[in-house]
Every structure is written in C-alpha cells, then in structure tokens.
C-alpha positions in Angstrom: -1.0 -10.9 -30.9 -3.6 -10.6 -28.1 -6.5 -13.0 -27.8 -9.9 -12.0 -29.0 -12.6 -12.3 -26.4 -14.9 -15.3 -27.3 -17.9 -13.6 -25.8 -17.9 -10.3 -27.6 -15.5 -11.0 -30.5 -13.4 -8.1 -29.5 -16.2 -5.5 -29.7 -16.5 -5.0 -26.0 -20.3 -5.4 -26.2 -22.6 -8.4 -25.6 -26.3 -8.9 -26.0 -28.1 -9.2 -22.7 -31.5 -10.8 -22.3 -33.7 -9.8 -19.4 -37.4 -10.4 -18.9 -38.0 -10.9 -22.6 -36.1 -7.8 -23.6 -32.7 -7.6 -25.4 -30.1 -4.9 -25.0 -26.4 -4.2 -25.4 -24.1 -4.4 -22.3 -20.4 -4.2 -21.6 -18.5 -7.4 -21.8 -16.4 -8.5 -18.7 -13.3 -8.3 -20.9 -13.5 -4.5 -20.9 -13.3 -4.4 -17.2 -10.5 -7.0 -17.1 -8.6 -5.0 -19.7 -8.9 -1.8 -17.7 -7.6 -3.5 -14.6 -4.6 -4.9 -16.5 -3.8 -1.4 -17.7 -4.2 0.1 -14.3 -1.8 -2.5 -12.8 0.7 -1.9 -15.6 0.7 1.8 -14.9 0.8 1.4 -11.1 4.6 0.7 -10.8 4.2 -2.4 -8.6 7.5 -4.3 -8.4 7.5 -7.6 -10.2 8.0 -9.5 -6.9 4.5 -8.3 -5.8 2.6 -8.2 -9.1 0.5 -11.2 -8.1 0.1 -10.4 -4.4 -3.4 -11.1 -3.1 -5.1 -11.8 0.2 -5.8 -15.3 -1.1 -2.1 -16.2 -1.6 -0.9 -14.6 1.6 0.7 -17.4 3.6 -0.4 -17.9 7.2 2.0 -19.6 9.6 1.1 -23.3 10.3 3.2 -23.8 13.5 2.3 -20.7 15.5 -1.4 -20.6 16.4 -1.2 -17.2 18.0 0.5 -15.6 15.0 -1.9 -17.4 12.7 -4.9 -16.1 14.6 -3.5 -12.5 14.6 -2.7 -12.5 10.9 -6.1 -14.0 10.0 -7.7 -11.1 11.8 -5.4 -8.6 9.9 -6.3 -10.2 6.6 -10.0 -9.7 7.5 -9.2 -6.0 8.4 -7.5 -5.4 5.0 -10.3 -7.1 3.2 -12.9 -5.0 5.1 -10.9 -1.9 4.2 -11.2 -2.7 0.5 -14.9 -3.6 0.6 -15.8 -0.4 2.4 -13.6 1.8 0.3 -13.8 4.7 -0.1 -14.3 5.6 3.5 -14.6 9.3 4.1 -13.5 9.2 7.8 -10.4 7.1 7.3 -9.6 6.6 3.7 -6.1 5.3 4.4 -4.4 2.1 5.7 -1.2 2.0 7.7 0.6 -1.3 8.3 3.3 -1.3 11.0 5.6 -4.1 11.9 9.1 -5.6 11.8 10.8 -6.4 8.5 9.6 -9.7 7.0 6.1 -9.7 8.5 4.3 -9.5 5.2 3.3 -5.8 5.2 4.1 -5.1 1.6 2.3 -8.2 0.4 -0.8 -7.1 2.2 -0.5 -3.5 1.1 -0.1 -4.4 -2.6 -3.0 -6.9 -2.3 -5.2 -4.1 -1.0 -4.1 -1.8 -3.8 -4.8 -4.4 -6.4 -8.2 -5.0 -5.0 -9.0 -1.3 -5.3 -7.7 -1.2 -8.8 -10.0 -4.2 -9.6 -12.8 -1.9 -8.5 -11.7 0.7 -11.0 -9.6 3.0 -8.9 -6.2 4.2 -10.2 -3.3 3.3 -8.0 0.4 4.2 -7.7 3.2 2.3 -5.9 6.3 4.0 -4.6 9.1 2.8 -2.5 9.7 5.6 0.0 13.5 5.8 -0.5 13.1 5.8 -4.3 10.4 8.4 -4.2 12.6 10.8 -2.2 15.4 10.2 -4.7 13.1 10.9 -7.6 11.7 14.1 -6.1 15.3 15.4 -5.3 16.4 14.6 -8.8 13.5 16.6 -10.1 15.2 19.8 -8.9 18.1 19.2 -11.3 17.6 21.1 -14.5 19.0 18.1 -16.4 16.6 15.6 -15.0 13.9 13.9 -17.1 10.3 14.9 -17.1 9.2 11.8 -15.1 11.4 12.9 -12.2 10.0 16.4 -12.3 6.5 15.0 -12.1 7.2 12.5 -9.3 6.1 14.9 -6.6 3.0 16.0 -8.4 2.0 12.4 -9.1 2.1 11.3 -5.5 0.0 14.3 -4.5 -2.7 13.6 -7.1 -2.7 9.8 -7.4 -6.2 8.4 -6.8 -4.7 5.8 -4.4 -1.1 6.0 -3.3 0.9 3.2 -1.8 4.1 4.3 0.1 6.2 1.3 1.0 8.8 1.3 3.8 7.8 4.7 5.1 10.6 6.4 7.1 13.4 4.3 5.6 15.6 7.4 5.2 17.9 9.4 7.4 16.2 12.4 9.0 16.8 15.8 7.4 14.7 19.0 7.4 14.1 18.5 3.6 12.9 14.9 4.1 10.6 15.8 7.0 9.1 18.8 5.1 8.6 16.7 1.9 6.8 13.8 3.5 4.8 16.2 5.7 3.7 18.1 2.6 2.6 14.9 0.9 0.8 13.4 3.8 -0.9 16.6 4.7 -2.1 17.3 1.2 -3.6 13.8 0.8 -5.2 14.0 4.3 -6.7 17.4 3.7 -8.1 16.4 0.3 -9.2 12.9 1.5 -7.0 11.2 -1.0 -6.4 7.5 0.1 -2.9 6.5 1.3 -1.8 3.0 1.9 1.6 2.9 3.8 3.9 0.3 5.4 6.7 1.0 7.9 9.2 -0.9 9.9 9.2 1.8 12.6 7.4 1.4 15.9 4.8 3.6 17.3 3.8 3.5 21.0 0.2 4.5 20.3 -0.1 1.5 18.0 1.1 -0.8 20.7 4.7 -1.1 19.5 7.5 -1.7 21.9 10.0 1.1 21.8 12.4 0.1 24.6 13.8 -3.4 24.4 16.2 -5.3 26.6 19.3 -6.4 24.8 19.5 -10.3 25.0 22.2 -11.5 27.4 22.7 -8.0 28.8 21.4 -5.6 31.4 21.3 -2.7 28.9 18.3 -1.6 26.9 17.9 -0.6 23.3 15.7 2.4 22.4 14.2 2.2 18.9 13.7 5.1 16.6 10.0 5.8 16.3 7.8 6.7 13.3 7.3 10.2 14.6 11.1 10.7 15.0 11.8 9.6 11.5 9.1 11.4 9.5 8.2 14.2 12.0 5.3 14.5 14.4 3.1 16.4 12.0 3.2 13.8 9.3 2.8 11.0 11.9 -0.3 12.8 13.4 -1.9 13.2 9.9 -1.3 9.5 9.1 -3.0 8.4 12.3 -5.9 10.8 11.5 -6.5 9.4 8.1 -5.6 5.7 8.3 -6.8 2.5 9.8 -3.7 1.5 11.8 -2.7 -2.2 11.8 0.2 -3.5 13.8 1.7 -6.8 12.6 2.5 -9.5 15.1 6.0 -10.7 15.9 6.6 -13.8 13.8 9.0 -15.7 11.6 10.2 -13.8 8.6 7.4 -13.9 5.9 10.0 -14.2 3.1 11.5 -17.3 4.7 8.1 -18.9 5.2 7.2 -18.1 1.6 10.4 -19.6 0.2 9.6 -23.0 1.7 
C-alpha cells in the first residue's frame, strides 16, 4: 500500500496563498510520482538506478585526476541545466573502461527525467540483439518495437557504443539511428570505450617492455565514419582522464 501524501491527502492539489489570494496548485508529490514512473520505464539497470552527480566518487590520492573529473562533473551538470540545447542536444563520454562514464551518463539522464523529459537506457550490444531479434516472425512485440523506440525516445542513452564486431548491418543500423536523431534534434547521451583522435585520445600506444606499438581500434572504425561524424556534430564531447578503475574505487 502506497503512502498518502500528508500535504495534499492524495488529491494532488494544495491550497496556495499569495498576496492575500487563495488558489489551487499542484502538490510536489505529483511531480515526484511522475519522475518515479519515468525512471521505472527508462530501463536503467539496477546497478545505476541511484546514480547521481552528488554520489559520483572523485579520487582522493590523484590531484590531477580529481581536478579533471571535477571539471567533467561541472560539464555534465551544465549540460543538464542548459538542456535542451538546439545546437548540441547530445552528450558523448569517451574513455577507458572503469572511468565512471556510465555513472555520469545515467546521472545526466536522471536529472533530465527530473525535469520531466522521458528517457530510455539501452546497452549497445543488447539493443542490437533486440533489433536483430525483431526481424524474426516469432519474436515478441517488444523486440519488434526496439528499433522504433530508440528513434523516437525523447532522450536516448546508448551505453558502451561500439562494443560489437563490425558488420555492414551493424554499421548501417547505428548510422540510421544516430542520423535520424541528429536530423530531428533528438538528444542522445552515449558512452564509449573507443578512442577518437579528434577528442584527444591516444590511438597508437607503446607496448610496455617492448619496442613494438599497439594500434587501437577507433570509434569511427567500429561504428562507421558517418555515424561518428553525426555524433560529433550533435554532442558535447567529453574525454575521461586516465585513472584508477572507478568500480574499484567505489568498492572501497
């Protein structure tokens, strides 16, 4: 049994007094209830359901990383405060695994839902699996609607973008999604572990203890140059600093 709001008695309305006049107004519980419903429908994994900028852990023993991450948190907060922004309605977080990208992305999505916008979370790999399953005549209605839902979602969060082997179908699918959202100015929040030279990422790295070099697969190579170009056109691009694994730090 749900609790009855003590302010409005469950009606959703309260009496407001202003300058000697009385009138009816919406109770805060209505907004809070809507936000809860939006979060329940968004598909955010349980691990991140409470992610916020306030509980994002900054490193204590690395002043440089702490300063960089503090600036990134401010950038994410600024993005949510200024939302929606016509020029760049999206947010792209790039960085190595374990740098806290998903936490920040979900925190941003939750802040937008708190403002009343509808959000949808999808893991990139899971999304592609759902879209592919939708072509099967025996698949459920939710799988058949997966592609349409990511096109039309008010705010879409794609986590771990590019975490899939490259095929023509994958490249065409992600290009279609990103292009549609870019052309229609539909906000996209995305995270990726893949580097991008234009974002300041290092692509060629020396192998420790060796004279050889390792060339990393780039974002453009994994999702295609067209999708990558559209992402950079529509998103504020944030590169995460090199640092200790966020999950390890959070577990302490």
